[in-house]
C-alpha positions as CSV (number, residue, x, y, z in Angstrom):
1,I,41.6,-17.2,0.7
2,P,40.2,-15.5,-2.7
3,I,42.2,-16.0,-5.8
4,E,43.2,-12.6,-6.0
5,E,44.7,-12.3,-2.6
6,T,46.7,-15.8,-3.6
7,I,47.9,-14.1,-6.8
8,K,49.0,-10.8,-5.1
9,K,51.2,-13.1,-2.5
10,R,52.7,-15.3,-4.9
11,V,56.6,-15.3,-4.5
12,S,58.6,-17.3,-7.6
13,T,62.0,-18.2,-6.9
14,R,63.8,-21.1,-8.5
15,T,66.9,-22.7,-7.4
16,Y,69.2,-25.0,-9.4
17,D,72.0,-27.0,-9.5
18,S,74.7,-25.0,-10.9
19,K,76.2,-27.6,-13.1
20,R,76.7,-26.5,-16.5
21,L,75.1,-28.7,-19.5
22,S,77.6,-31.0,-21.2
23,V,78.0,-30.5,-24.9
24,Y,76.4,-33.6,-25.8
25,D,73.2,-32.7,-23.8
26,K,73.6,-29.1,-25.6
27,E,73.8,-30.4,-28.8
28,N,71.0,-32.8,-28.5
29,L,69.0,-30.1,-27.1
30,L,69.7,-27.9,-29.8
31,E,68.8,-30.6,-32.4
32,E,65.5,-31.4,-30.6
33,I,64.6,-27.5,-31.1
34,S,65.2,-27.3,-34.7
35,K,62.7,-30.0,-35.1
36,L,59.9,-28.4,-33.6
37,T,56.7,-27.2,-35.5
38,N,53.2,-26.3,-34.3
39,P,50.1,-27.1,-36.1
40,F,49.2,-23.3,-36.6
41,G,51.7,-22.6,-39.2
42,E,53.1,-19.9,-36.9
43,N,56.9,-18.8,-36.8
44,V,57.5,-19.8,-33.4
45,R,61.5,-19.2,-32.4
46,I,63.1,-21.1,-29.5
47,H,66.4,-19.4,-28.5
48,F,69.3,-20.9,-26.3
49,I,70.6,-18.6,-23.9
50,E,73.7,-19.2,-21.4
51,K,73.9,-16.7,-18.6
52,D,75.5,-17.2,-15.3
53,T,73.3,-16.0,-12.7
54,A,74.2,-14.5,-9.6
55,S,74.7,-16.7,-6.4
56,N,72.3,-14.8,-4.6
57,G,69.9,-15.3,-7.4
58,E,69.0,-12.8,-10.2
59,K,65.6,-11.2,-11.0
60,L,64.6,-12.0,-14.9
61,G,61.5,-10.4,-16.5
62,T,58.7,-10.7,-14.5
63,Y,59.2,-14.7,-13.9
64,G,60.8,-14.5,-10.6
65,V,64.6,-14.7,-8.8
66,I,66.1,-17.7,-10.6
67,K,69.4,-19.5,-8.8
68,G,72.0,-21.3,-10.0
69,A,70.8,-22.0,-13.6
70,S,73.3,-21.0,-16.6
71,A,71.2,-22.1,-19.5
72,F,67.5,-21.1,-20.4
73,L,65.2,-21.2,-23.2
74,G,63.5,-18.2,-24.6
75,V,60.3,-18.5,-26.9
76,T,59.5,-15.6,-29.5
77,T,56.6,-15.5,-31.9
78,D,55.0,-13.0,-34.4
79,K,51.9,-10.7,-33.0
80,T,49.6,-12.7,-35.0
81,E,46.3,-14.5,-33.8
82,F,47.6,-17.7,-33.2
83,G,51.4,-16.8,-32.2
84,L,51.0,-17.0,-28.4
85,V,48.9,-20.3,-28.8
86,A,51.8,-21.8,-31.0
87,A,54.5,-20.8,-28.8
88,G,52.7,-22.5,-25.9
89,Y,51.9,-25.4,-28.0
């Protein structure tokens, strides 16, 4: 199958256990996030987002349909030469 056709047919559906993060796990995750750096000197911000998704799923951005999740990480960075590279790092 040609790669272009495969990309057009791709469907992204993610289903997760609806169990919420424990307070302990959330605190540990936030602590580890606060320690993150990147070798590019870019301002990368990681956001912890809590949002209940609908039981039949919810389309978030262009990523696909997410079911059962209630905690997400979002990443933002400045629009600089290495901003996206630093965010991926």
